[in-house]
C-alpha positions as a LaTeX table, in Angstrom:
\begin{tabular}{lrrr}
\hline
Residue & $x$ (\AA) & $y$ (\AA) & $z$ (\AA) \\
\hline
Met1 & $-92.70$ & 22.39 & $-57.26$ \\
Leu2 & $-95.40$ & 19.84 & $-58.03$ \\
Thr3 & $-94.20$ & 16.70 & $-59.79$ \\
Gly4 & $-96.38$ & 14.22 & $-61.56$ \\
Pro5 & $-97.32$ & 12.93 & $-65.00$ \\
Gly6 & $-97.22$ & 15.83 & $-67.44$ \\
Ala7 & $-94.94$ & 18.02 & $-65.32$ \\
Arg8 & $-92.01$ & 19.62 & $-67.14$ \\
Leu9 & $-88.43$ & 19.97 & $-65.98$ \\
Asp10 & $-86.86$ & 22.07 & $-68.69$ \\
Ala11 & $-86.86$ & 19.86 & $-71.82$ \\
Tyr12 & $-88.09$ & 16.75 & $-69.96$ \\
Glu13 & $-91.77$ & 15.90 & $-69.56$ \\
Leu14 & $-92.49$ & 13.38 & $-66.79$ \\
Ile15 & $-94.59$ & 10.38 & $-67.82$ \\
Arg16 & $-94.75$ & 7.96 & $-64.88$ \\
Leu17 & $-92.86$ & 7.08 & $-61.70$ \\
Leu18 & $-90.47$ & 4.16 & $-62.11$ \\
Gly19 & $-89.21$ & 3.93 & $-58.55$ \\
Ala20 & $-88.20$ & 5.79 & $-55.42$ \\
Gly21 & $-85.61$ & 5.46 & $-52.69$ \\
Gly22 & $-83.35$ & 7.32 & $-50.33$ \\
Met23 & $-81.54$ & 8.96 & $-53.25$ \\
Gly24 & $-84.69$ & 10.30 & $-54.88$ \\
Glu25 & $-87.44$ & 9.45 & $-57.34$ \\
Val26 & $-86.83$ & 8.06 & $-60.82$ \\
Trp27 & $-89.29$ & 8.97 & $-63.56$ \\
Leu28 & $-89.81$ & 7.82 & $-67.11$ \\
Ala29 & $-89.72$ & 11.03 & $-69.12$ \\
His30 & $-89.88$ & 12.31 & $-72.68$ \\
Asp31 & $-87.04$ & 14.45 & $-74.01$ \\
Val32 & $-89.07$ & 17.01 & $-75.93$ \\
Ser33 & $-86.03$ & 18.45 & $-77.71$ \\
Leu34 & $-84.66$ & 15.17 & $-79.07$ \\
Gly35 & $-87.83$ & 13.09 & $-79.08$ \\
Arg36 & $-86.54$ & 10.19 & $-76.98$ \\
Lys37 & $-87.41$ & 8.43 & $-73.76$ \\
Val38 & $-85.06$ & 9.05 & $-70.83$ \\
Ala39 & $-84.90$ & 8.41 & $-67.10$ \\
Val40 & $-85.03$ & 11.47 & $-64.85$ \\
Lys41 & $-83.90$ & 11.24 & $-61.23$ \\
Leu42 & $-85.27$ & 13.93 & $-58.92$ \\
Leu43 & $-82.85$ & 14.53 & $-56.06$ \\
Pro44 & $-84.23$ & 15.02 & $-52.53$ \\
Gln45 & $-83.97$ & 18.57 & $-51.29$ \\
Gly46 & $-82.03$ & 17.42 & $-48.24$ \\
Leu47 & $-79.18$ & 16.21 & $-50.46$ \\
Thr48 & $-78.82$ & 19.49 & $-52.31$ \\
Glu49 & $-78.75$ & 22.07 & $-49.51$ \\
Asp50 & $-74.95$ & 22.15 & $-49.21$ \\
Pro51 & $-73.54$ & 24.09 & $-52.21$ \\
His52 & $-70.07$ & 22.61 & $-51.71$ \\
Arg53 & $-71.32$ & 19.03 & $-51.88$ \\
Val54 & $-73.53$ & 19.83 & $-54.87$ \\
Ala55 & $-70.58$ & 21.36 & $-56.72$ \\
Arg56 & $-68.43$ & 18.29 & $-56.12$ \\
Phe57 & $-71.26$ & 16.00 & $-57.20$ \\
Glu58 & $-71.84$ & 17.96 & $-60.39$ \\
Gln59 & $-68.13$ & 17.86 & $-61.17$ \\
Glu60 & $-68.09$ & 14.08 & $-60.86$ \\
Ala61 & $-71.35$ & 13.64 & $-62.78$ \\
Arg62 & $-69.88$ & 15.66 & $-65.65$ \\
Ala63 & $-66.83$ & 13.42 & $-65.61$ \\
Val64 & $-69.07$ & 10.33 & $-65.80$ \\
Ser65 & $-71.03$ & 11.87 & $-68.68$ \\
Gly66 & $-67.76$ & 12.06 & $-70.61$ \\
Leu67 & $-67.17$ & 8.31 & $-70.29$ \\
Ser68 & $-68.20$ & 6.11 & $-73.18$ \\
His69 & $-68.34$ & 2.59 & $-71.83$ \\
Pro70 & $-71.04$ & $-0.04$ & $-72.45$ \\
Asn71 & $-71.29$ & $-0.92$ & $-68.75$ \\
Ile72 & $-71.85$ & 2.63 & $-67.47$ \\
Cys73 & $-75.25$ & 4.32 & $-67.67$ \\
His74 & $-74.80$ & 7.50 & $-69.69$ \\
Val75 & $-75.66$ & 10.85 & $-68.07$ \\
Tyr76 & $-77.33$ & 13.30 & $-70.46$ \\
Ala77 & $-77.85$ & 16.38 & $-68.32$ \\
Leu78 & $-77.74$ & 17.93 & $-64.86$ \\
Gly79 & $-80.44$ & 20.48 & $-64.24$ \\
Arg80 & $-82.12$ & 22.78 & $-61.79$ \\
Thr81 & $-85.56$ & 24.26 & $-62.26$ \\
Asp82 & $-86.55$ & 27.80 & $-61.31$ \\
Glu83 & $-88.16$ & 26.35 & $-58.20$ \\
Gly84 & $-84.86$ & 24.81 & $-57.13$ \\
Gln85 & $-85.60$ & 21.17 & $-58.02$ \\
Arg86 & $-82.37$ & 19.44 & $-59.02$ \\
Tyr87 & $-82.47$ & 16.48 & $-61.38$ \\
Ile88 & $-80.34$ & 14.17 & $-63.51$ \\
Ala89 & $-81.44$ & 13.09 & $-66.98$ \\
Met90 & $-79.83$ & 9.80 & $-67.98$ \\
Glu91 & $-80.01$ & 6.84 & $-70.30$ \\
Leu92 & $-83.19$ & 4.80 & $-69.98$ \\
Val93 & $-82.20$ & 1.19 & $-69.36$ \\
Asp94 & $-84.75$ & $-1.37$ & $-70.52$ \\
Gly95 & $-84.32$ & $-4.06$ & $-67.90$ \\
Thr96 & $-84.33$ & $-4.75$ & $-64.19$ \\
Thr97 & $-82.05$ & $-4.12$ & $-61.23$ \\
Leu98 & $-79.63$ & $-6.77$ & $-60.05$ \\
Arg99 & $-81.48$ & $-6.70$ & $-56.72$ \\
His100 & $-84.69$ & $-7.71$ & $-58.47$ \\
Arg101 & $-82.84$ & $-10.45$ & $-60.34$ \\
Leu102 & $-81.35$ & $-11.77$ & $-57.10$ \\
Asn103 & $-84.75$ & $-11.80$ & $-55.41$ \\
Ala104 & $-86.35$ & $-13.60$ & $-58.35$ \\
Ser105 & $-84.20$ & $-16.76$ & $-58.33$ \\
His106 & $-80.75$ & $-18.19$ & $-57.73$ \\
Leu107 & $-78.32$ & $-17.29$ & $-60.50$ \\
Pro108 & $-76.30$ & $-19.95$ & $-62.32$ \\
Leu109 & $-72.60$ & $-19.50$ & $-61.63$ \\
Leu110 & $-71.70$ & $-18.63$ & $-65.23$ \\
Glu111 & $-74.36$ & $-15.92$ & $-65.28$ \\
Ala112 & $-73.15$ & $-14.56$ & $-61.94$ \\
Leu113 & $-69.58$ & $-14.34$ & $-63.29$ \\
Arg114 & $-70.78$ & $-12.67$ & $-66.48$ \\
Ile115 & $-72.58$ & $-10.00$ & $-64.46$ \\
Ala116 & $-69.66$ & $-9.47$ & $-62.07$ \\
Ser117 & $-67.19$ & $-9.25$ & $-64.98$ \\
Gln118 & $-69.22$ & $-6.47$ & $-66.59$ \\
Ile119 & $-69.49$ & $-4.56$ & $-63.32$ \\
Ala120 & $-65.71$ & $-4.82$ & $-62.94$ \\
Ala121 & $-65.18$ & $-3.60$ & $-66.51$ \\
Gly122 & $-67.39$ & $-0.55$ & $-66.01$ \\
Ala123 & $-65.89$ & 0.33 & $-62.65$ \\
Ser124 & $-62.38$ & $-0.11$ & $-64.06$ \\
Ala125 & $-63.15$ & 2.41 & $-66.83$ \\
Ala126 & $-64.43$ & 4.89 & $-64.25$ \\
His127 & $-61.36$ & 4.36 & $-62.06$ \\
Ala128 & $-59.13$ & 5.07 & $-65.05$ \\
Ala129 & $-60.89$ & 8.46 & $-65.31$ \\
Gly130 & $-60.31$ & 9.13 & $-61.60$ \\
Ile131 & $-63.88$ & 8.35 & $-60.52$ \\
Ile132 & $-64.76$ & 6.10 & $-57.55$ \\
His133 & $-68.34$ & 4.90 & $-57.23$ \\
Arg134 & $-68.36$ & 4.41 & $-53.41$ \\
Asp135 & $-71.82$ & 2.81 & $-53.44$ \\
Leu136 & $-71.69$ & $-0.28$ & $-55.64$ \\
Lys137 & $-74.64$ & $-2.50$ & $-54.73$ \\
Pro138 & $-77.33$ & $-4.52$ & $-56.55$ \\
Glu139 & $-79.73$ & $-1.55$ & $-56.47$ \\
Asn140 & $-77.24$ & 0.47 & $-58.53$ \\
Val141 & $-76.75$ & $-2.19$ & $-61.20$ \\
Met142 & $-79.21$ & $-2.63$ & $-64.07$ \\
Ile143 & $-79.40$ & $-5.70$ & $-66.32$ \\
Arg144 & $-80.82$ & $-4.94$ & $-69.74$ \\
Thr145 & $-83.11$ & $-7.34$ & $-71.56$ \\
Asp146 & $-80.14$ & $-8.25$ & $-73.82$ \\
Ala147 & $-78.08$ & $-9.14$ & $-70.68$ \\
Leu148 & $-75.85$ & $-6.05$ & $-70.89$ \\
Val149 & $-75.02$ & $-4.72$ & $-67.40$ \\
Lys150 & $-75.16$ & $-1.00$ & $-66.59$ \\
Ile151 & $-73.80$ & 0.72 & $-63.45$ \\
Leu152 & $-75.89$ & 3.63 & $-62.17$ \\
Asp153 & $-75.50$ & 6.55 & $-59.78$ \\
Phe154 & $-71.81$ & 7.46 & $-59.92$ \\
Gly155 & $-71.24$ & 10.38 & $-57.58$ \\
Leu156 & $-74.45$ & 10.12 & $-55.57$ \\
Ala157 & $-72.66$ & 8.48 & $-52.64$ \\
Lys158 & $-70.38$ & 11.50 & $-52.40$ \\
Leu159 & $-73.39$ & 13.82 & $-52.58$ \\
Ser160 & $-75.06$ & 12.01 & $-49.68$ \\
Gln161 & $-72.06$ & 12.20 & $-47.33$ \\
Val162 & $-72.49$ & 13.66 & $-43.90$ \\
Gly163 & $-70.19$ & 16.56 & $-43.10$ \\
Asp164 & $-67.77$ & 18.46 & $-45.27$ \\
Gly165 & $-66.35$ & 15.55 & $-47.28$ \\
Ser166 & $-63.18$ & 15.21 & $-45.24$ \\
Ala167 & $-61.79$ & 11.81 & $-44.33$ \\
Ala168 & $-64.13$ & 11.66 & $-41.37$ \\
Gly169 & $-67.11$ & 12.00 & $-43.65$ \\
Glu170 & $-65.94$ & 9.97 & $-46.65$ \\
Gly171 & $-68.04$ & 6.95 & $-45.99$ \\
Ala172 & $-71.10$ & 8.23 & $-44.21$ \\
Thr173 & $-73.80$ & 6.75 & $-46.43$ \\
His174 & $-76.29$ & 4.75 & $-44.42$ \\
Thr175 & $-79.11$ & 3.74 & $-46.74$ \\
Val176 & $-80.52$ & 0.40 & $-45.60$ \\
Leu177 & $-82.75$ & $-2.25$ & $-47.14$ \\
Met178 & $-84.50$ & $-4.73$ & $-44.86$ \\
Thr179 & $-85.07$ & $-8.34$ & $-45.90$ \\
Asn180 & $-88.04$ & $-10.39$ & $-44.78$ \\
Ala181 & $-85.92$ & $-11.77$ & $-41.95$ \\
Gly182 & $-85.06$ & $-8.27$ & $-40.78$ \\
Ser183 & $-81.38$ & $-8.33$ & $-41.79$ \\
Val184 & $-79.79$ & $-5.19$ & $-43.12$ \\
Val185 & $-78.50$ & $-5.83$ & $-46.65$ \\
Gly186 & $-78.47$ & $-2.35$ & $-48.15$ \\
Thr187 & $-75.70$ & 0.19 & $-48.60$ \\
Val188 & $-74.20$ & $-0.48$ & $-45.16$ \\
Ala189 & $-73.69$ & $-4.14$ & $-46.03$ \\
Tyr190 & $-71.57$ & $-3.20$ & $-49.06$ \\
Met191 & $-69.28$ & $-0.75$ & $-47.25$ \\
Ser192 & $-65.60$ & $-1.51$ & $-47.07$ \\
Pro193 & $-64.00$ & $-1.48$ & $-43.59$ \\
Glu194 & $-62.27$ & 1.83 & $-44.34$ \\
Gln195 & $-65.57$ & 3.31 & $-45.48$ \\
Ala196 & $-67.31$ & 2.08 & $-42.32$ \\
Arg197 & $-64.57$ & 3.77 & $-40.27$ \\
Gly198 & $-64.99$ & 7.06 & $-42.15$ \\
Gln199 & $-61.49$ & 6.94 & $-43.62$ \\
Ala200 & $-60.34$ & 8.27 & $-46.99$ \\
Leu201 & $-61.33$ & 6.02 & $-49.89$ \\
Asp202 & $-59.70$ & 4.89 & $-53.10$ \\
Val203 & $-60.55$ & 2.40 & $-55.86$ \\
Arg204 & $-60.08$ & $-0.54$ & $-53.49$ \\
Thr205 & $-63.35$ & 0.31 & $-51.74$ \\
Asp206 & $-65.20$ & $-0.49$ & $-54.99$ \\
Ala207 & $-63.27$ & $-3.79$ & $-55.26$ \\
Trp208 & $-64.58$ & $-4.69$ & $-51.78$ \\
Ser209 & $-68.17$ & $-3.82$ & $-52.72$ \\
Leu210 & $-67.96$ & $-5.96$ & $-55.84$ \\
Gly211 & $-66.57$ & $-8.78$ & $-53.71$ \\
Val212 & $-69.66$ & $-8.54$ & $-51.49$ \\
Met213 & $-71.91$ & $-8.67$ & $-54.56$ \\
Leu214 & $-69.99$ & $-11.61$ & $-56.02$ \\
Tyr215 & $-70.41$ & $-13.51$ & $-52.75$ \\
Glu216 & $-74.12$ & $-12.72$ & $-52.79$ \\
Leu217 & $-74.46$ & $-13.77$ & $-56.44$ \\
Ala218 & $-72.88$ & $-17.15$ & $-55.69$ \\
Ala219 & $-74.27$ & $-17.87$ & $-52.22$ \\
Gly220 & $-77.70$ & $-16.25$ & $-52.48$ \\
Arg221 & $-76.99$ & $-14.19$ & $-49.35$ \\
Gly222 & $-74.56$ & $-11.50$ & $-48.29$ \\
Pro223 & $-71.33$ & $-12.23$ & $-46.42$ \\
Phe224 & $-72.05$ & $-9.64$ & $-43.71$ \\
Thr225 & $-75.52$ & $-9.63$ & $-42.15$ \\
Gly226 & $-77.11$ & $-8.78$ & $-38.84$ \\
Gln227 & $-80.27$ & $-7.70$ & $-37.09$ \\
Ser228 & $-79.19$ & $-4.06$ & $-36.98$ \\
Thr229 & $-76.88$ & $-1.63$ & $-38.72$ \\
Ser230 & $-74.45$ & $-1.92$ & $-35.81$ \\
Asp231 & $-74.38$ & $-5.71$ & $-36.15$ \\
Val232 & $-73.59$ & $-5.46$ & $-39.85$ \\
Leu233 & $-70.82$ & $-2.91$ & $-39.26$ \\
Ala234 & $-69.31$ & $-5.11$ & $-36.55$ \\
Ser235 & $-69.37$ & $-8.06$ & $-38.92$ \\
Ile236 & $-67.61$ & $-6.05$ & $-41.64$ \\
Leu237 & $-64.91$ & $-4.83$ & $-39.26$ \\
Glu238 & $-64.30$ & $-7.93$ & $-37.14$ \\
Arg239 & $-65.54$ & $-11.16$ & $-38.76$ \\
Glu240 & $-64.63$ & $-13.27$ & $-41.75$ \\
Pro241 & $-67.49$ & $-14.45$ & $-43.97$ \\
Asp242 & $-68.46$ & $-18.12$ & $-44.07$ \\
Pro243 & $-66.90$ & $-20.14$ & $-46.91$ \\
Leu244 & $-68.97$ & $-20.07$ & $-50.09$ \\
Val245 & $-69.25$ & $-23.87$ & $-50.14$ \\
Arg246 & $-71.45$ & $-23.70$ & $-47.06$ \\
Phe247 & $-74.19$ & $-22.16$ & $-49.19$ \\
Glu248 & $-73.10$ & $-23.26$ & $-52.67$ \\
Pro249 & $-71.39$ & $-26.69$ & $-52.57$ \\
Ala250 & $-70.57$ & $-26.47$ & $-56.29$ \\
Ala251 & $-68.57$ & $-23.23$ & $-55.90$ \\
Pro252 & $-65.06$ & $-23.83$ & $-57.29$ \\
Ser253 & $-62.09$ & $-23.18$ & $-55.05$ \\
Glu254 & $-60.87$ & $-20.47$ & $-57.42$ \\
Leu255 & $-64.06$ & $-18.49$ & $-56.88$ \\
Gln256 & $-63.47$ & $-18.69$ & $-53.13$ \\
Arg257 & $-59.95$ & $-17.36$ & $-53.67$ \\
Ile258 & $-61.21$ & $-14.42$ & $-55.76$ \\
Val259 & $-63.92$ & $-13.52$ & $-53.26$ \\
Gly260 & $-61.52$ & $-13.89$ & $-50.36$ \\
Lys261 & $-58.99$ & $-11.56$ & $-51.95$ \\
Ala262 & $-61.66$ & $-8.96$ & $-52.74$ \\
Leu263 & $-62.86$ & $-9.07$ & $-49.13$ \\
Arg264 & $-59.51$ & $-8.65$ & $-47.37$ \\
Lys265 & $-60.11$ & $-6.16$ & $-44.59$ \\
Glu266 & $-56.69$ & $-4.58$ & $-45.09$ \\
Pro267 & $-56.82$ & $-2.60$ & $-48.38$ \\
Gly268 & $-53.17$ & $-3.39$ & $-49.12$ \\
Gln269 & $-53.99$ & $-7.12$ & $-49.25$ \\
Arg270 & $-57.03$ & $-6.62$ & $-51.47$ \\
Tyr271 & $-57.21$ & $-6.34$ & $-55.27$ \\
Gln272 & $-55.29$ & $-3.15$ & $-55.99$ \\
Thr273 & $-57.09$ & $-2.44$ & $-59.26$ \\
Met274 & $-60.48$ & $-3.40$ & $-60.60$ \\
Ser275 & $-58.86$ & $-4.54$ & $-63.84$ \\
Asp276 & $-56.97$ & $-7.25$ & $-61.92$ \\
Leu277 & $-60.25$ & $-8.45$ & $-60.44$ \\
Ala278 & $-61.83$ & $-8.38$ & $-63.90$ \\
Leu279 & $-58.97$ & $-10.50$ & $-65.25$ \\
Asp280 & $-59.50$ & $-13.23$ & $-62.66$ \\
Leu281 & $-63.28$ & $-13.22$ & $-63.17$ \\
Glu282 & $-62.93$ & $-13.53$ & $-66.95$ \\
Ala283 & $-60.39$ & $-16.34$ & $-66.66$ \\
Leu284 & $-62.59$ & $-18.31$ & $-64.26$ \\
Arg285 & $-65.65$ & $-17.76$ & $-66.43$ \\
Asp286 & $-63.80$ & $-19.03$ & $-69.50$ \\
Asp287 & $-62.63$ & $-22.14$ & $-67.67$ \\
Leu288 & $-66.09$ & $-22.94$ & $-66.32$ \\
His289 & $-67.44$ & $-22.53$ & $-69.84$ \\
Val290 & $-64.87$ & $-25.06$ & $-71.09$ \\
Lys291 & $-65.74$ & $-27.37$ & $-68.23$ \\
Ser292 & $-69.47$ & $-27.21$ & $-68.96$ \\
Lys293 & $-68.81$ & $-28.15$ & $-72.59$ \\
Thr294 & $-66.36$ & $-30.92$ & $-71.78$ \\
Ser295 & $-68.46$ & $-32.49$ & $-69.02$ \\
Ser296 & $-71.10$ & $-33.38$ & $-71.58$ \\
Gly297 & $-68.47$ & $-35.35$ & $-73.54$ \\
Ala298 & $-66.02$ & $-38.07$ & $-72.64$ \\
Ala299 & $-64.38$ & $-36.46$ & $-69.60$ \\
Ala300 & $-64.80$ & $-33.57$ & $-67.22$ \\
Val301 & $-62.17$ & $-30.85$ & $-66.78$ \\
Asp302 & $-60.68$ & $-29.92$ & $-63.41$ \\
Thr303 & $-61.62$ & $-26.24$ & $-62.91$ \\
Arg304 & $-58.44$ & $-25.44$ & $-61.03$ \\
Thr305 & $-56.24$ & $-26.96$ & $-63.75$ \\
Thr306 & $-58.01$ & $-25.19$ & $-66.62$ \\
Tyr307 & $-58.03$ & $-21.93$ & $-64.69$ \\
Trp308 & $-54.29$ & $-21.86$ & $-64.33$ \\
Ser309 & $-53.83$ & $-22.87$ & $-67.97$ \\
Arg310 & $-56.04$ & $-19.98$ & $-69.06$ \\
Arg311 & $-54.52$ & $-17.60$ & $-66.53$ \\
Arg312 & $-51.02$ & $-18.36$ & $-67.76$ \\
Leu313 & $-52.11$ & $-17.82$ & $-71.36$ \\
Thr314 & $-53.74$ & $-14.53$ & $-70.47$ \\
Arg315 & $-50.86$ & $-13.24$ & $-68.37$ \\
Ile316 & $-48.18$ & $-14.03$ & $-70.94$ \\
Gly317 & $-50.07$ & $-13.17$ & $-74.11$ \\
Val318 & $-47.75$ & $-10.27$ & $-74.88$ \\
Ser319 & $-44.73$ & $-12.39$ & $-74.09$ \\
Ala320 & $-46.00$ & $-15.04$ & $-76.51$ \\
Ala321 & $-46.08$ & $-12.50$ & $-79.31$ \\
Ile322 & $-42.55$ & $-11.41$ & $-78.47$ \\
Leu323 & $-41.42$ & $-15.03$ & $-78.31$ \\
Ala324 & $-42.86$ & $-15.71$ & $-81.75$ \\
Leu325 & $-40.81$ & $-12.84$ & $-83.15$ \\
Ala326 & $-37.72$ & $-14.16$ & $-81.39$ \\
Val327 & $-38.24$ & $-17.63$ & $-82.89$ \\
Ala328 & $-38.60$ & $-16.11$ & $-86.35$ \\
Ala329 & $-35.40$ & $-14.12$ & $-85.85$ \\
Trp330 & $-33.60$ & $-17.22$ & $-84.59$ \\
Ser331 & $-34.72$ & $-19.17$ & $-87.64$ \\
Met332 & $-33.45$ & $-16.51$ & $-90.05$ \\
Leu333 & $-30.12$ & $-16.25$ & $-88.24$ \\
Gly334 & $-29.76$ & $-20.03$ & $-88.24$ \\
Ser335 & $-30.37$ & $-20.09$ & $-91.97$ \\
Thr336 & $-27.68$ & $-17.49$ & $-92.48$ \\
Arg337 & $-25.21$ & $-19.45$ & $-90.40$ \\
Arg338 & $-25.90$ & $-22.62$ & $-92.37$ \\
Arg339 & $-25.01$ & $-20.76$ & $-95.57$ \\
Gly340 & $-21.59$ & $-20.05$ & $-94.08$ \\
Ala341 & $-22.17$ & $-16.38$ & $-93.40$ \\
Thr342 & $-21.09$ & $-16.85$ & $-89.81$ \\
Glu343 & $-17.43$ & $-17.62$ & $-89.24$ \\
Ser344 & $-17.55$ & $-18.01$ & $-85.50$ \\
Asp345 & $-19.42$ & $-20.16$ & $-83.04$ \\
Ala346 & $-19.63$ & $-17.26$ & $-80.58$ \\
Pro347 & $-23.11$ & $-16.67$ & $-79.05$ \\
Val348 & $-25.32$ & $-14.26$ & $-81.00$ \\
Gln349 & $-26.99$ & $-11.41$ & $-79.09$ \\
Arg350 & $-30.62$ & $-11.12$ & $-80.18$ \\
Arg351 & $-32.82$ & $-8.13$ & $-79.44$ \\
Leu352 & $-36.44$ & $-8.68$ & $-78.43$ \\
Thr353 & $-38.98$ & $-6.01$ & $-79.23$ \\
Arg354 & $-42.22$ & $-5.51$ & $-77.30$ \\
Leu355 & $-45.14$ & $-5.12$ & $-79.69$ \\
Thr356 & $-48.27$ & $-4.65$ & $-77.60$ \\
Phe357 & $-48.88$ & $-2.58$ & $-74.48$ \\
Asp358 & $-52.42$ & $-3.65$ & $-73.59$ \\
Glu359 & $-52.91$ & $-4.59$ & $-69.97$ \\
Leu360 & $-54.64$ & $-7.80$ & $-71.14$ \\
Ala361 & $-53.60$ & $-9.34$ & $-74.47$ \\
Trp362 & $-53.61$ & $-12.98$ & $-75.50$ \\
Ser363 & $-53.93$ & $-15.46$ & $-78.40$ \\
Pro364 & $-51.39$ & $-13.80$ & $-80.73$ \\
Thr365 & $-51.18$ & $-14.93$ & $-84.35$ \\
Phe366 & $-48.91$ & $-13.57$ & $-87.09$ \\
Ser367 & $-49.82$ & $-13.01$ & $-90.72$ \\
Pro368 & $-48.03$ & $-15.32$ & $-93.19$ \\
Asp369 & $-45.78$ & $-12.47$ & $-94.35$ \\
Gly370 & $-44.90$ & $-11.52$ & $-90.76$ \\
Arg371 & $-46.03$ & $-7.93$ & $-91.24$ \\
Tyr372 & $-48.98$ & $-8.04$ & $-88.83$ \\
Val373 & $-49.91$ & $-9.63$ & $-85.53$ \\
Ala374 & $-53.53$ & $-10.18$ & $-84.47$ \\
Tyr375 & $-54.43$ & $-10.76$ & $-80.84$ \\
Val376 & $-57.33$ & $-10.62$ & $-78.39$ \\
Ser377 & $-57.52$ & $-7.68$ & $-75.95$ \\
Ser378 & $-60.08$ & $-6.44$ & $-73.43$ \\
Arg379 & $-58.99$ & $-2.81$ & $-73.78$ \\
Ser380 & $-62.44$ & $-1.91$ & $-75.21$ \\
Gly381 & $-64.30$ & $-3.47$ & $-72.27$ \\
Tyr382 & $-64.90$ & $-6.78$ & $-74.06$ \\
Ser383 & $-62.58$ & $-9.42$ & $-75.50$ \\
Asn384 & $-62.18$ & $-8.39$ & $-79.13$ \\
Val385 & $-59.61$ & $-8.85$ & $-81.90$ \\
Trp386 & $-57.02$ & $-6.17$ & $-82.62$ \\
Val387 & $-54.38$ & $-6.04$ & $-85.37$ \\
Leu388 & $-50.99$ & $-4.34$ & $-85.12$ \\
Ala389 & $-48.25$ & $-3.86$ & $-87.71$ \\
Thr390 & $-45.03$ & $-5.49$ & $-86.50$ \\
Ala391 & $-43.16$ & $-2.44$ & $-87.80$ \\
Gly392 & $-44.96$ & $-0.33$ & $-85.20$ \\
Gly393 & $-47.91$ & 2.02 & $-85.03$ \\
Arg394 & $-51.32$ & 2.04 & $-83.33$ \\
Pro395 & $-53.39$ & $-1.15$ & $-83.06$ \\
Ile396 & $-56.66$ & $-1.34$ & $-85.00$ \\
Gln397 & $-59.80$ & $-2.90$ & $-83.50$ \\
Val398 & $-61.18$ & $-5.51$ & $-85.92$ \\
Thr399 & $-64.22$ & $-6.85$ & $-84.06$ \\
Lys400 & $-66.65$ & $-4.90$ & $-81.91$ \\
Ser401 & $-68.66$ & $-7.67$ & $-80.31$ \\
Ser402 & $-69.97$ & $-7.79$ & $-76.75$ \\
Ser403 & $-69.92$ & $-11.61$ & $-76.68$ \\
Asp404 & $-66.30$ & $-11.96$ & $-75.52$ \\
Glu405 & $-65.88$ & $-14.91$ & $-77.91$ \\
Ser406 & $-63.63$ & $-13.72$ & $-80.74$ \\
Trp407 & $-60.49$ & $-15.61$ & $-81.76$ \\
Pro408 & $-58.09$ & $-14.52$ & $-84.54$ \\
Asp409 & $-56.46$ & $-16.64$ & $-87.24$ \\
Phe410 & $-54.68$ & $-15.52$ & $-90.41$ \\
Arg411 & $-55.43$ & $-17.43$ & $-93.61$ \\
Arg412 & $-53.81$ & $-16.88$ & $-97.03$ \\
Met413 & $-56.47$ & $-16.52$ & $-99.68$ \\
Ala414 & $-56.14$ & $-16.47$ & $-103.48$ \\
Thr415 & $-54.41$ & $-13.10$ & $-103.42$ \\
Arg416 & $-51.03$ & $-12.32$ & $-101.94$ \\
Ser417 & $-52.60$ & $-10.35$ & $-99.08$ \\
Pro418 & $-53.41$ & $-12.41$ & $-96.00$ \\
Ser419 & $-56.98$ & $-12.28$ & $-94.74$ \\
Leu420 & $-57.91$ & $-12.37$ & $-91.08$ \\
Val421 & $-60.48$ & $-14.94$ & $-90.06$ \\
Val422 & $-62.21$ & $-14.37$ & $-86.70$ \\
Ala423 & $-63.66$ & $-17.50$ & $-85.17$ \\
Lys424 & $-65.97$ & $-17.83$ & $-82.21$ \\
Ala425 & $-64.73$ & $-19.53$ & $-79.07$ \\
Ser426 & $-67.75$ & $-21.83$ & $-79.19$ \\
Ser427 & $-66.36$ & $-23.31$ & $-82.41$ \\
Trp428 & $-63.02$ & $-24.36$ & $-80.89$ \\
\hline
\end{tabular}
């Protein structure tokens, strides 16, 4: 089949070539049926000759298309023309790849953490749906013009495996990208040790790949380099990367700890879930933001001290809400005892009730009448405000911002009903 401007693949009319690589060509196309611009990836024939691999890829691509997450590029359709050309129609992202952004200039640390946090959020959502990317790298991450990060190409690593997809073939993707100095920094450089050995993979392989990218975002170079693919693989399997401070003296010690944990060669010592990695990245980013604001004033803030303050607040957010209820119950019981209702000084057994079940929840605040609790949660992919009735029920999302800066506070207005005021973190 001839492909070029004006060619049609079912409902998609090709306009111009956007890029090409080992996983195929990407074209700007027009969706004739819906009248919108899309991106169409034409898969190389060599990747689609094995029906078993194609079936597994299509199954995973359909699963990804069912995800609705701001940090995952949406898949619209999988197709095959009469001539046998297979393609993927997907969301057109107006922006540039993370690789291009890295090559353009050194990223400020706060920007690097913002990008890494969004990658972690998208990958975590995919993991929750049972999908592993297996090929996280800067070429598969797009940054939109509004700074929103999108992960591309879920499932293509599995499609490109050598062999029948057994443990021996799980990690056999060998796309490479050469730098000007001749070092391999492509897909091989982002492989986890278990992937390089051809072992079975789980979500921890994506945590490793994000750790490599985070190192590269901070240091301006990858942690595992070499003059050949074999050199890079040997580095991944046998060597520890240089400390970040060698290339970025301003890198905080907490960032080194996060990167070090993500790059543990033994999967059991690594981040066990991407959500845990996202938590640490968000906490560090918040603390650096506070430090950048404070340093322009009377005194600077120790990053390590503020990190642990924020980390403790984040980790025990749910417990804080429970504690507030316990204090309220204690107060009411104390009042009753003062009125003489209690005839004994025996200890009183008080029952604590868990209100929220979000993995990350913090900054709880109760309405004046005690009927509602508002708190911040990242369950939607961003830090937004949710409200829950203390009597039980499902939480309701109040804000739907992608700025990660919402903060709840109940205020009693002229009426009896309390009103929820949402403040921005920048106004603290």
